[in-house]
C-alpha positions as CSV (number, residue, x, y, z in Angstrom):
1,M,-0.3,-0.3,0.3
2,N,1.1,3.2,-1.2
3,K,1.3,6.3,1.2
4,K,-1.4,7.9,-1.2
5,R,-3.7,5.4,-0.2
6,L,-3.0,5.5,3.3
7,L,-3.3,8.8,3.4
8,E,-6.7,9.3,2.0
9,L,-7.7,6.2,4.3
10,I,-6.7,8.8,6.9
11,A,-8.6,11.1,5.9
12,R,-12.0,8.8,6.0
13,K,-11.1,7.7,9.0
14,E,-11.1,10.9,10.8
15,A,-13.7,12.3,8.4
16,R,-16.0,9.3,10.6
17,K,-14.8,10.4,13.7
18,T,-16.1,14.1,13.2
19,E,-19.0,12.3,12.3
20,L,-19.1,10.8,15.6
21,N,-18.0,13.3,18.1
22,T,-20.3,14.8,16.6
23,K,-23.3,12.9,17.0
24,A,-22.5,12.1,21.1
25,M,-22.0,15.5,22.0
26,T,-26.3,15.5,21.3
27,S,-26.7,12.3,21.9
28,E,-28.6,11.9,25.7
29,D,-29.2,7.9,24.8
30,V,-26.2,6.1,26.8
31,N,-25.9,2.5,24.5
32,E,-25.1,5.4,22.2
33,I,-22.9,6.9,23.3
34,R,-20.9,3.8,24.5
35,A,-21.3,3.3,20.9
36,I,-19.9,5.7,20.3
37,N,-17.7,5.5,22.6
38,T,-16.4,2.2,21.3
39,E,-15.9,3.2,17.2
40,L,-13.5,6.2,18.7
41,I,-11.4,3.9,20.6
42,T,-11.0,1.4,16.7
43,L,-10.8,4.8,14.6
44,N,-8.1,6.6,17.1
45,A,-6.1,3.7,17.8
46,E,-6.3,2.2,13.4
47,I,-5.8,6.5,12.6
48,S,-2.7,5.7,14.1
49,E,-1.6,2.6,12.6
50,F,-1.6,3.9,9.9
51,R,-0.4,7.5,10.0
52,S,3.6,5.7,11.5
53,M,2.8,3.4,8.3
54,A,2.7,6.2,5.9
55,D,5.5,8.1,8.3
56,A,8.0,5.5,7.3
57,I,7.1,6.2,3.3
58,S,8.6,8.1,1.0
59,D,6.5,10.0,-1.2
60,E,7.5,8.0,-4.1
61,Q,8.3,4.1,-2.1
62,V,5.7,2.0,-2.1
63,V,5.4,-0.4,0.4
64,P,6.2,-4.4,-1.5
65,A,2.7,-6.4,-0.6
66,T,4.7,-8.8,1.7
67,P,8.2,-8.2,3.5
68,P,10.9,-9.5,2.0
69,A,12.9,-12.9,3.4
70,P,14.6,-12.6,6.3
71,V,17.9,-13.0,6.5
72,V,17.8,-16.9,7.9
73,P,21.3,-18.6,9.0
74,P,22.9,-22.1,7.3
75,A,22.4,-23.3,10.4
76,A,18.2,-24.6,12.1
77,P,15.1,-21.6,12.4
78,I,16.3,-19.3,15.9
79,T,13.9,-20.5,18.5
80,S,12.5,-19.7,21.9
81,P,15.7,-20.9,24.4
82,V,12.3,-21.0,26.4
83,A,11.2,-24.1,25.8
84,P,7.4,-23.7,27.8
85,A,4.9,-22.9,25.9
86,V,3.3,-18.9,26.0
87,P,0.4,-17.4,24.3
88,T,1.1,-15.3,21.7
89,V,-1.1,-12.3,22.8
90,P,1.1,-11.4,26.0
91,E,-0.4,-10.8,29.2
92,G,-1.9,-7.1,28.6
93,R,-1.6,-6.8,24.8
94,S,-3.8,-8.1,22.8
95,A,-4.0,-8.0,18.8
96,T,-7.0,-6.5,18.0
97,P,-7.5,-3.8,18.3
98,P,-4.5,-2.7,16.3
99,I,-2.5,0.2,18.4
100,P,0.0,2.4,17.9
101,Q,3.6,1.6,18.7
102,G,5.3,1.7,22.5
103,Q,1.5,2.1,23.7
104,L,-1.4,0.4,25.9
105,N,-4.4,-1.7,25.1
106,V,-7.7,-1.3,26.3
107,I,-8.9,-4.9,25.6
108,A,-6.8,-6.2,28.2
109,T,-8.2,-5.5,31.9
110,Y,-6.0,-6.2,35.4
111,G,-6.7,-7.0,39.1
112,T,-5.1,-9.1,41.8
113,G,-5.2,-12.4,40.1
114,G,-3.2,-11.1,37.0
115,I,-3.6,-9.7,33.4
116,V,-7.3,-10.7,32.1
117,L,-7.8,-11.0,28.1
118,P,-10.9,-11.8,27.6
119,N,-11.7,-14.1,23.7
120,V,-8.2,-14.8,22.8
121,Q,-7.4,-17.9,21.5
122,Q,-3.5,-18.7,22.5
123,R,-1.1,-20.5,20.7
124,S,2.5,-21.9,20.9
125,A,5.1,-18.7,20.9
126,L,6.9,-18.4,17.6
127,T,10.2,-18.3,16.7
128,L,12.3,-15.0,15.8
129,D,12.2,-16.0,12.1
130,E,8.4,-17.1,11.5
131,I,7.4,-13.0,14.1
132,V,9.3,-12.0,10.9
133,E,7.3,-13.4,8.8
134,I,3.8,-12.0,10.2
135,K,2.9,-9.7,6.9
136,D,-0.4,-8.5,10.0
137,V,2.1,-5.9,10.9
138,T,-0.2,-5.2,15.0
139,E,0.1,-9.4,15.6
140,M,3.9,-8.8,14.1
141,R,4.8,-6.1,16.6
142,T,2.3,-8.5,19.6
143,S,4.1,-11.4,18.6
144,L,7.9,-9.3,18.7
145,F,7.4,-7.6,22.2
146,A,6.7,-11.2,24.2
147,S,9.4,-13.1,22.9
148,P,12.4,-13.7,24.4
149,E,14.7,-12.3,22.2
150,Y,13.5,-9.3,22.1
151,R,12.6,-8.6,26.1
152,N,16.8,-10.6,26.2
153,A,17.8,-7.3,23.1
154,Y,15.4,-5.0,25.1
155,I,16.7,-5.5,28.6
156,K,21.4,-5.8,28.1
157,R,20.9,-2.4,25.9
158,L,19.5,-0.7,29.2
159,Q,22.8,-2.6,30.3
160,K,24.9,-1.3,27.9
161,R,25.8,-4.9,27.7
162,S,26.6,-6.7,24.3
163,L,23.7,-8.8,21.5
164,N,24.5,-11.4,20.8
165,E,23.3,-11.5,16.4
166,T,19.5,-12.5,17.5
167,E,19.9,-9.6,19.9
168,Q,20.2,-7.4,17.9
169,R,18.4,-8.9,14.6
170,A,14.9,-8.7,17.5
171,L,15.9,-4.7,17.9
172,T,16.3,-3.9,14.8
173,T,12.4,-6.2,13.9
174,A,10.8,-3.7,16.0
175,A,12.7,-0.8,14.4
176,G,11.6,-1.7,11.3
177,S,7.5,-1.8,12.6
178,G,7.6,1.3,14.2
179,G,9.9,1.6,16.5
180,D,10.5,-0.7,20.3
181,A,8.5,-0.6,23.5
182,V,8.9,-1.7,26.7
183,P,8.7,-5.8,26.2
184,T,5.2,-7.3,27.9
185,T,7.6,-8.9,30.7
186,T,8.7,-5.8,31.7
187,Y,4.9,-3.5,30.7
188,D,3.3,-6.3,32.7
189,K,5.3,-5.0,35.6
190,I,4.8,-1.9,36.6
191,I,1.1,-2.2,36.1
192,A,1.8,-4.8,38.4
193,K,4.2,-2.9,40.6
194,L,1.5,0.7,40.1
195,R,-1.2,-1.8,41.9
196,Q,0.8,-4.0,44.9
197,S,2.4,-0.6,45.7
198,S,-0.8,2.4,45.4
199,A,-4.0,1.6,48.0
200,L,-6.1,3.6,45.5
201,F,-5.3,2.5,42.4
202,P,-6.9,-1.0,42.5
203,L,-9.7,0.9,43.3
204,I,-9.9,3.3,40.2
205,S,-11.7,2.7,37.0
206,D,-8.6,2.7,34.8
207,T,-7.8,2.1,31.2
208,Y,-5.6,2.0,28.6
209,I,-6.5,3.8,25.3
210,P,-4.3,5.7,23.2
211,G,-4.3,9.9,23.0
212,N,-6.8,11.5,23.9
213,V,-10.5,10.6,24.9
214,K,-14.2,11.1,26.2
215,L,-15.7,8.3,28.0
216,P,-19.7,8.9,29.2
217,V,-20.4,8.4,32.8
218,A,-23.8,7.7,33.5
219,N,-25.0,7.7,37.0
220,A,-26.3,5.2,39.3
221,L,-29.6,7.0,40.3
222,N,-32.0,5.1,38.5
223,A,-33.4,0.9,38.1
224,A,-33.8,-0.9,34.9
225,Q,-37.3,-1.1,35.3
226,W,-40.3,-4.1,34.2
227,T,-42.2,-3.2,31.3
228,A,-45.0,-4.8,29.8
229,E,-44.7,-7.2,26.6
230,A,-44.6,-5.1,23.4
231,T,-44.7,-1.6,25.2
232,P,-42.1,0.5,24.9
233,V,-39.3,1.4,27.7
234,V,-38.9,5.1,28.9
235,S,-35.9,6.0,29.9
236,G,-36.1,7.7,32.8
237,D,-33.8,11.0,34.1
238,D,-30.6,9.0,34.3
239,T,-27.4,11.5,33.9
240,V,-24.5,11.2,31.5
241,T,-21.4,12.5,32.1
242,G,-18.1,12.9,29.7
243,V,-15.3,12.6,31.9
244,T,-12.3,13.8,29.1
245,L,-8.6,12.8,30.2
246,G,-5.8,14.1,28.2
247,G,-2.1,12.7,29.2
248,Y,0.5,14.7,31.0
249,I,4.4,13.3,30.9
250,L,5.0,11.6,34.2
251,A,8.2,10.4,35.4
252,K,10.8,9.0,37.8
253,F,14.7,9.3,37.3
254,A,16.6,6.0,39.7
255,S,20.7,6.9,38.8
256,I,21.2,2.8,39.9
257,S,25.7,0.9,39.8
258,I,27.0,0.3,36.7
259,A,27.8,-2.5,38.7
260,A,23.8,-3.8,37.5
261,M,25.6,-4.2,33.8
262,I,26.2,-7.7,35.0
263,M,23.1,-9.1,36.1
264,T,21.2,-11.7,35.2
265,V,18.1,-9.5,32.2
266,D,15.7,-11.7,34.9
267,A,17.5,-10.0,38.7
268,F,18.0,-6.5,36.1
269,E,14.5,-6.5,35.1
270,T,13.1,-7.3,39.2
271,Y,15.0,-4.3,39.9
272,I,15.0,-1.8,37.9
273,V,10.4,-2.4,37.7
274,D,11.2,-1.6,41.4
275,Q,12.9,1.3,41.1
276,I,11.0,2.4,38.7
277,G,7.5,1.9,38.9
278,M,7.5,1.7,42.8
279,Q,7.6,5.8,42.7
280,L,5.9,6.1,39.9
281,S,3.1,4.0,42.0
282,I,3.5,6.9,44.4
283,A,2.7,10.2,42.9
284,V,-0.3,8.0,40.9
285,E,-1.4,7.5,44.2
286,S,-1.2,10.8,45.0
287,A,-2.6,12.7,42.1
288,I,-5.7,10.2,42.5
289,L,-6.9,12.0,45.8
290,T,-4.9,15.8,45.7
291,G,-4.5,16.3,42.0
292,Q,-4.0,19.3,40.1
293,G,-5.0,18.8,37.2
294,P,-4.0,21.0,33.8
295,L,-3.9,24.7,35.1
296,A,-1.4,23.8,38.1
297,A,1.6,24.9,37.6
298,T,3.2,21.2,36.5
299,P,0.6,19.6,34.4
300,Q,-1.6,17.0,36.2
301,P,-4.6,14.3,36.8
302,T,-7.2,16.4,38.5
303,G,-8.0,14.4,41.8
304,I,-11.2,13.7,44.1
305,L,-10.3,16.2,46.7
306,P,-9.9,19.1,44.5
307,G,-12.1,17.7,41.4
308,V,-15.3,17.3,42.9
309,T,-18.0,20.3,43.3
310,W,-19.2,20.4,47.2
311,D,-21.4,21.7,48.7
312,D,-23.9,21.0,51.6
313,T,-25.2,17.4,49.5
314,N,-21.9,15.8,49.6
315,S,-20.4,17.4,52.5
316,T,-20.5,18.3,56.1
317,T,-17.6,19.7,58.8
318,W,-17.4,19.1,62.6
319,A,-16.9,21.6,65.0
320,A,-13.2,23.4,65.6
321,G,-11.5,22.7,68.1
322,A,-13.7,18.8,68.7
323,D,-13.1,15.8,69.2
324,L,-14.9,13.8,65.9
325,C,-18.1,11.6,67.2
326,Y,-19.3,8.8,66.3
327,D,-22.7,10.7,65.4
328,D,-20.6,13.3,62.7
329,L,-19.1,9.8,60.8
330,V,-23.3,8.7,60.3
331,G,-24.1,11.3,59.3
332,Q,-21.4,11.6,57.0
333,R,-22.6,8.0,55.5
334,A,-25.8,9.7,54.8
335,L,-24.9,12.2,52.7
336,L,-24.2,9.4,50.2
337,N,-27.5,7.9,48.5
338,S,-27.7,4.2,49.5
339,V,-27.1,3.4,45.4
340,Y,-23.7,3.8,45.9
341,R,-23.3,2.6,49.2
342,P,-22.1,-1.1,48.2
343,F,-19.5,0.0,46.7
344,A,-17.8,2.2,49.0
345,K,-15.3,2.9,51.0
346,W,-13.9,5.1,53.4
347,I,-10.9,6.8,52.6
348,I,-8.3,8.0,56.2
349,N,-4.6,8.7,57.3
350,R,-3.1,6.7,60.4
351,K,-3.8,9.8,61.8
352,M,-7.4,9.1,61.8
353,E,-7.2,6.2,62.2
354,A,-6.2,6.3,65.1
355,M,-9.2,9.2,66.0
356,I,-11.7,7.3,65.2
357,M,-10.4,3.2,67.0
358,K,-11.1,6.2,70.3
359,I,-14.5,6.6,69.5
360,K,-17.4,4.1,71.2
361,S,-21.1,4.3,70.8
362,N,-23.5,4.8,73.1
363,T,-23.4,2.2,74.3
364,G,-19.0,2.1,75.2
365,F,-18.9,-0.3,72.4
366,P,-16.0,1.0,69.7
367,I,-17.4,1.8,66.5
368,F,-14.2,0.8,64.9
369,S,-14.3,-3.6,64.2
370,Q,-12.6,-6.8,62.7
371,D,-14.5,-9.2,60.8
372,P,-13.2,-12.3,61.8
373,Q,-15.1,-14.2,58.0
374,N,-12.2,-11.6,56.5
375,G,-9.3,-11.8,57.8
376,F,-10.2,-9.4,60.1
377,A,-10.4,-6.7,57.9
378,P,-10.7,-3.3,59.8
379,K,-14.6,-1.7,59.0
380,I,-15.9,1.7,60.7
381,L,-19.7,0.9,61.0
382,N,-19.5,-2.4,59.5
383,V,-18.3,-0.4,56.2
384,D,-14.1,-0.8,55.1
385,Y,-11.8,1.8,54.9
386,V,-8.0,2.6,52.7
387,L,-5.3,4.1,55.2
388,D,-3.9,6.6,52.9
389,E,-0.7,8.9,53.5
390,Y,-1.8,11.3,50.9
391,M,-4.8,11.8,52.3
392,P,-4.5,15.6,55.0
393,D,-5.0,15.3,58.5
394,N,-9.2,16.4,59.2
395,T,-10.4,15.1,56.8
396,I,-12.2,12.2,55.8
397,L,-13.3,10.6,52.5
398,F,-16.9,8.4,52.2
399,G,-17.5,7.7,48.7
400,C,-16.6,4.7,45.4
401,P,-13.4,5.0,44.5
402,N,-14.2,3.3,40.3
403,Y,-16.4,6.5,39.8
404,Y,-13.1,7.6,39.4
405,Y,-11.4,7.9,36.3
406,M,-8.0,7.3,35.3
407,N,-6.7,6.3,30.9
408,F,-3.1,5.8,30.1
409,S,-2.2,7.4,27.1
410,Q,1.0,5.9,26.2
411,A,3.1,2.8,28.1
412,P,5.8,2.9,30.5
413,I,8.7,3.8,29.4
414,I,12.4,3.3,29.8
415,A,15.7,4.6,29.8
416,A,19.5,4.8,29.8
417,S,22.3,7.4,30.1
418,T,25.9,6.8,31.0
419,E,26.4,10.6,30.5
420,A,25.2,12.1,33.8
421,G,26.8,9.4,36.2
422,F,30.3,9.3,34.9
423,A,31.8,11.3,37.8
424,T,30.0,8.3,40.0
425,S,29.9,5.0,37.7
426,T,26.5,5.2,37.9
427,I,23.8,5.0,35.2
428,L,20.9,7.0,35.3
429,Y,18.0,5.5,34.3
430,R,14.0,7.3,33.8
431,G,10.8,5.8,33.4
432,M,7.8,7.4,32.7
433,L,4.2,7.5,31.5
434,I,1.8,9.7,30.3
435,A,-1.8,9.6,31.6
436,D,-5.0,11.1,33.4
437,G,-7.9,11.3,35.7
438,K,-10.5,13.4,37.5
439,P,-13.3,12.1,39.3
440,A,-16.6,11.6,36.9
441,L,-19.7,12.0,39.8
442,S,-19.5,14.3,42.4
443,E,-23.2,12.9,43.7
444,A,-20.8,9.3,44.2
445,F,-18.4,11.0,47.5
446,T,-19.1,12.4,50.3
447,K,-16.2,14.1,52.7
448,L,-16.3,15.4,56.4
449,T,-13.9,18.4,57.6
450,Q,-13.5,19.9,60.8
451,A,-14.6,23.3,61.0
452,T,-11.5,25.9,60.7
453,A,-14.0,27.9,63.0
């Protein structure tokens, strides 16, 4: 396909995007908006893919229908050194829809039990020769990033170590398909580290969609309706809002001893993920609660505390100079509509935890309790709480964290430099990701603070 043909396809898809965006602005049907958003996700991915392909073609160049035959050593084809079979579609990445090089896939969902890929057929690992021969760019890219050869090459390059012929070939193949990206295993470990190191991140609604996105969000106050057969269903008065998320750069630098150059690939991968992933997770956790948004001196996600519209319908106070009491917490809980309560959590810091643990009901029993059926999980008024050090003192949140949306528009990137640490025999590593987040519904959160006067 030549460049002119690619540009024509891009123009048609851009026109379709404009049509869908116009339609979404006027639509009040939840299902229709969701369908539009799904199509926009696919269009954004396809446009990015075609642009990447077009940029790699000169105005006169025509891309061959099939890739040139790979240079194969005279010996048997190179095979993966790992004997057990692994999925072609790796953890956290999917073959459809196509996504730009180095970006995250919206299809994958991430849970504490690992990566979930619905409706994906798995097969044995491909050899590097088989990967190179794949005609579909997206499938080749997906398989390549999951291959042991590419992973070894990527990690060893970060260590500033020399590569063997197979590893060099893996990087060259990646560069030929639009650039190189973090290997699948490293990528998944960084996302897993965010979940392990953060109290709130596992509870929010996280997506992995390339580029800027607008996600439709409906409130939960109107139930489904029973209806007679052949009777039109009235949609009710559901409130549909859109959460528009862009992308802000989050970076962490880590200076690591040059001795890391001699570590094994597995050991170094774990080490670099721990060093960089932990710090990234701290910044993400802070942003969920207190991020100051795009108008801050350094643009960033919008946190729950600054981003929710607080008024007397969802916030209250206890008296200045007085101790927090049982009635204050009961009053705050009463502000949250009961439809949100099954998923609600208290969010407090350790000082507030100590204050709450001292509160007793009128009968003398502490309101703080532990559930023996769930490993003695701590509860307040029989509701789970989250301990988070980024909550300010004298402030308690009670609400649904899943109404906070965060989108990662580009996969984590790791780069290395020996220049900055030349005098200290260290290598400087930079971990970077691009994300944005904000609360979707103010009615899904409540706040209790101490009055100032």
